[in-house]
C-alpha positions, 0 to 999 in steps of 0.5 A: 409933020416932024418939021412943023413940030420943030423936030428933025425930018427923019421920016421915022417916028420916035416912040414919043412921036408915035404916042402923040399921033396915036393919042391924037387920033392920027392928027397932029396938034397945031404948033404955035410959034417956034420951039424952045431951045437948049439956050432958052432953057439955060437962060432960065437958070434952073437949079435942082429945086426948080428941076425937081418941081418941073419933074413933079409937075410933069408926073402929076400931069401924067408925063413920067419923067422916069424919076424925080431927081432934079436932073433932066435926063432922057426920061425928063426930056421925053416927058417935056416933049410929050407935054409940049406936043399935047399942048400944041407946042414944038416938041423939043424937050426943052423949056422956055419961060412961057412954057415953064409958066404954062406948066406951072399953071396947069392942073390935071383934069 
């Protein structure tokens, strides 16, 4: 399951992985395509304003980035991973261009 989500196969669940499994009734979301990488995200050349936008959008969708400061620390990485997992993406904690577009288009139900 971890490998199918683009994560290291440790055999141990992280808190974010546990939350995804718990929230999905014990079944993992279907992962489509490979996961976003640090290089993908670096290619987006996100400045502080865009990073703040990502954090604000994640928070509005119910994913707590642990602060909105324009810096992608551990809280933001966990929020991105949780959002990715809930959207059937490999939960890498990094964004690519397609994922950023999807995040920008989403609204909380």
